[in-house]
N, C-alpha and C positions, 0 to 999 in steps of 0.2 A: 245204361242208357242215359244220354245227356238230354237236358230239357231243350225245347225248341227255343226258349228264351230264358237263359239262366241268369242268376244274380251276378256271377263273376266267372272269369275264365283266367287260365294261366298266362303269364307274361313271360316265362322263361324260355330260353332256347339254349343253344350249345354254349353261349357265353356264360350263363349262369352255372350250368353243369360243370364247365371247365373251371370256373372259379371255385366251386365246391371241391372239385378233385385236387385243385392246387392246395387247398387247405388240408385235405386228408393227406396228401403227399408230405406236407410240412410236419405233420404229427404235432401241430400246435392248434388246439381247438378253442381254448378259452381266450378271453379278450386280449388282442395283441395288435400287431401292425396293421392288419386289415381293417379293424375297427377304427384305429386312429386315422388312417387314410380316408375312410368313409366320412368320419366326422369333419375333417377338413374340407372335403369336397362339398359335404352338405352345408356347412356354414357359408362357403363361397357362393353356392347355388342360390341360397335363400337370402344372402346379403346380410348375414349376421356375423359378429365377431367370433362367436363360439357356438359349438354344437356338441352335445353330449349323447351318445347312443346308449340306449337301455334296452331291457328285454321285451318291452312292449309299450304301446301307447298308454295303457293303464298305469304302468309303473312310472311312465314320464309324468303323468299327472300327480302321482304320489310324491315324486321327488320335487316337483315344482312347488307344491304346497309345503313340503317339509323344509325346504331351503329357506323359506320366508320366516321360519321360526328361529333360525341360526344367524341370520344376517345381523351385522352390527349397524347397518343403515336404518336409522329410525323412520325414514320415509317409508320403508317397505317391511320393516319387522312386524310380524303378527304375533299375538298372544291368544291363549285360549279365551273364548267369548267374543272375540272380535267378529264383526258382521261382514259377510261377503255375499254379494248378489249373483245369482245364477238364473238362467232360463229354466223353465219348468219342463222342458223337452231337451233331453240329451241322453247320453249313455250313462249307465250306473256308475262307472268308475270316474266320471266327472265329479260326482258328488261324495263318493266314499272317502277320499282323503280329507275332505272337509270335516266330516264327522270324526274321523279317526284323530284329527288334531284339535277337536274341541271347538271348532269355529261355529258361530251362529250363521245358519244358512237361510238366506231370504230368497224365496222363489218368486220370479217375475214371469208373467204371461209372455207368449210369443206373438209375433205378427203373423197372421195366417197366410199371408203372401210370401214373405221372405223366409219363414220358419225360424228366424233369429229373434232375439228379444225385441219386444215392442218398445220403441224408444220413449213414447210418452209414459207408458207405465214404468220403465226404468227410471226416468227422471223423477217421477212421483214416489218412487220406492226409496230413493236416497235419503238418508238422514245424517245427522252429525256422528252417528255411530258406524256409519258405513266406511270400511277401510279399503275394500277392493271390490272390483267387478271381475268375475270369471266369465268372459265372453266366449261362447261356443259358435263356431262357424259350422252350420249344420248342412249336411249333405253336399258339400262343396262350395257353399255360398258364404262369402265373408260378411261380417257385420259392417255397418256403416260407421267405421271408426272415427271419421271426421265429426259426425254428429255425436258420438259417445265422447270424444275428447272435448267438444264444446260443452257438453253437460257438466263435465267433471273438472274443467280447467281451473276453477278457482276453489276447489275442495282439496282437502288432505286425504287423497285416495289415489289408487292406481289400477291399472288394467293388466290382467294376464289372459292368455288365450289357450283354450282347448281347440287346436286345429287338426285333430286326428282324422277328421272326415274330409279335409279341405286342402290337402297338399296341393300346391300349384295354383291356387286361387289367388287373385290380386285385386287390389283397390288402388286406383291411381298410379298403377305401375309398381306398387310395393306389395311384397309377398305377404299373404295372410300367415299369421303366426309370428309376425315381426312387428306388430303394432304396439304390443304391450311389453312389460318388463321381461316376460318369458313367453314362449309358446311351445305347445307340445305337438308331436306328429306320431302317426302310426304307419307301420309298413307291413300289417298283417295281410294275408293272401288277398282279401276282397278289396284292398285299398289301392291307392294310386300307384304305389310300388310295393313289391312283396319281398321280404327278406326272411321267409319262414315266419317267425315271430320277430318283433322289433319295434322300437320307437326312438324318438329323438326329442330333446329339449334344445331350444335356441335362445340365446340372450346376448346382449351387448355389455352386460355388467360383469366385470372381472371377478368381483368377490363372490357373486352368485354362482358363477362358473366354478370357482374353486370349492365352494360348499357342495355343489353337485358332484364334482370329482370325488369328494371325500365320502359323501353319503351313498353314492352309487355302490361302493365296495366297502362294506363293513364299518364305515366311519373312520377307517385308518388314514395315515398320512402318506402311505406308499405311492399314491398316484398324483400326489400334489407336486408342483414344481418346487425347486429349492426355495425360492422366495415367493410367498403366497399370502393371501389375505385371510387365511384361517389360523395358521400357527406362526406366521412371520417368516422366520428362517428355519429350514429343516437342517437337522445334523447331517454331516457327511458320513456318519456311521450307518452303513446300510443295515447292519444286524440290529441296531437300536431302533431304526425307523420301520423295520419290516412288520412289526406287530404293535405299532403305536397308535392307539385309538383316541380320538379327540371329539368326535360327535357321534351321536346315536344313529347309526346308519343301517343299511340294508345290504343284501347282495342281489342286485338286479342288473348285473353285467350281461351284455349280449354275447353271443358266441362269435368266434372269429369267422365262422361261415356266414353269419348274417351280415358282418361288415363287408366281406368280399362280395356277397350277393348285392348289397346296397350300392356299392360302387359301380356294378354293371347296370343296375336298374336306373340309377341317376342319369346315366348316359342316354337312356331311352325316354326319360321323363318328359322332355319337351314335346316329343312326338306323341306320347301317351295323352298329354293334356290337349294337344291339338285335335286328336281324333275323338276324344271325349266331348270336346266342345262342338265338333262337327255332328256327332250323334245328337247332342243336345239341340242343335239348330234344327235338325230334322224332326226331333220329338216336339219341339216347341211349335214348329210350323204345323204339325199335325193336330196339336192339342189346344192351341191358343184360344180358339173359339168354341171349345167343346161346351155343349149346353149343360152337362151334368158334372163335369170334373174340373176342379181347380188345380192348377200346377204352380210350382214354385217360381217366384219372381226373382230374377237375378239382380244382386247388388254388386257393382263392380264387374269383374270377370270371374264367374264361378269356375270351379274345376269339375263340377258335376260328378259327384260321387255316385248318385243314382237319380231316378226320376220319381218324384213324389206325385201322387195322385190323391186328391181329397174329394170326396163325394159331396156335391153341393146340397144345400138344404132342401131345395125344391127338385131335386133329381128324381127321375122316374124309377130308380132302383136304389138299393142301399149297399153298404160295403159288403155285407155277407153275399149278396148276389154277385158282386164284382169279384170277390175272392173265389167263389165257387166256379165262375166261368173261366177265370184265369188258371185256376188249378186243373180244371178239366181240359184246358187248352194247352197244358204243359208250359205254362209261363210262371216262373217263380216270382213270388212277392213276399214282402215282409212288412211288419209294422214300421212306422217311421221311428227309428231308434226305440226308445222305451215308451214312446207316446207321452202321456202326461205322468211324469215320474211320481207325482203325489198320490197316484192310486195304489202304490206299494206300501200299504199301511203297516205291514209287519216290519219291514226294515226301517221305516220312518220312526218307530218307537225308539230307535237308538239316537235319533237326530235331535239336536236343538235347532229348531227351525221355526219360520213364520212364512205366511203367504202375503205378499204385497198385493192388495186389491183382489180382483177376480181372476180367474184362470179360464175364462170361457172358450178362448181359442185353443188352448192346450187340451181342454177337455174335448172340444169338437174334433180336433185332430186325432186324438186318442180313439174316438169312436168311429171316425169316418175316413181316416187316412191310411195309405199304404205306400210302398214304393217298389219300382222294378229296377233292374240293375242297369248300370252303364259300365262299358268295357274299354279296354285300350285297343280295340279293333272295330272295324266298320260294322254298325248294327242297323244298317238301312233295311235289310231283309227282315230282322227280328222286330224292328219298330213298325214296319208295314204290317207284319202279322199281328202285332198288338192292336193296331188300328182296326184291322178286320175283325178281330175278336170283339173289340169294344163296340163295333157297329152291330154285332149280334144282339148285345144286351140292350142297345138302344132302339133296335128295330121294332116294328109293330108286333113281331112274334118272338120276343126274347126267349133264349133257352136257359134252363137251369136256374130260374128265379125262384126265390122263395117268398112266402107270403108274410114273413115276419114284419112287424112294424119297425121301421128304422128309428132308432133313438138319436136324438140331437144332443 
């Protein structure tokens, strides 16, 4: 039985199933021509010189960080112990590659309206030791990269982006994920396009791209062009080059099916984003003056991954009440990504980290926030249903309320 209002829904039709069948008929399942074609179209769509498809958004983040340890460009090269700034609210695999490569992680609070990094706190967090900012575009909403660039323009540091939740978002007409040296994307089922599993990294830097090509598949030279910025010139001896390893790499190659699916999904992406934004307009119009719930404020043009709802401090109910009535009404909801990641004390024992200032907004979101889904189809009926359910909890005789004291 499907929910009356689910977190996500399938975007596939006969085009995607035919694309899968074509791969099956070819009997070529590992990374090949379909992936290469998808990468070319992905780069073109997002206005980047290069795109590299990988097995997930998480492995895209992993390779993005790893590549910075192998570049010859001193402007971007990182070493263990270097400081990188991140928001305190994001997905776990935003952070894990930073720990795995021995970076000093500095957590900064979010803005409770945009859900992205608080720009004042970001500026105060930067020191002479800061080498990079990993900006996360949360729930479809791009960061204010004009403001971030103004903050760092005279400093020896750079920006990279985790754009896994914000495919199709723009700021001043420029695609989110393309403001930094690199940007990562996800095409998991519940995201803006779906390729089974899958992710992408985009960059305009040729050397970084060649490093990514190498470390995506074993650290070997096989996938590098003859003239490249990792080894210089490759030998014409295919036998010699077939198992030649030059960087400590991984195997995070995508499947050929995922590339074929991505090509079909990219064709639909403009319509998907348009519908998501129409749904968002309807949701915003319904919720903008809600007495008890704060919603996300758009920066630029969000691609609206989902719709966040944060219970206000003076609300007549708490989040537990809200979750109870949503669940009883068959409306799926989830925490806003990990909430405040700093609550995960067990895994943080493995990190070298510090907290820049206070995290009161991240903590408040963690205790009082949730999100409901957005889809690539019209949700007018579902959003109207959500509105009717919310009116029950704010009426004079709310149902399913508990008596626990709401913690702030």
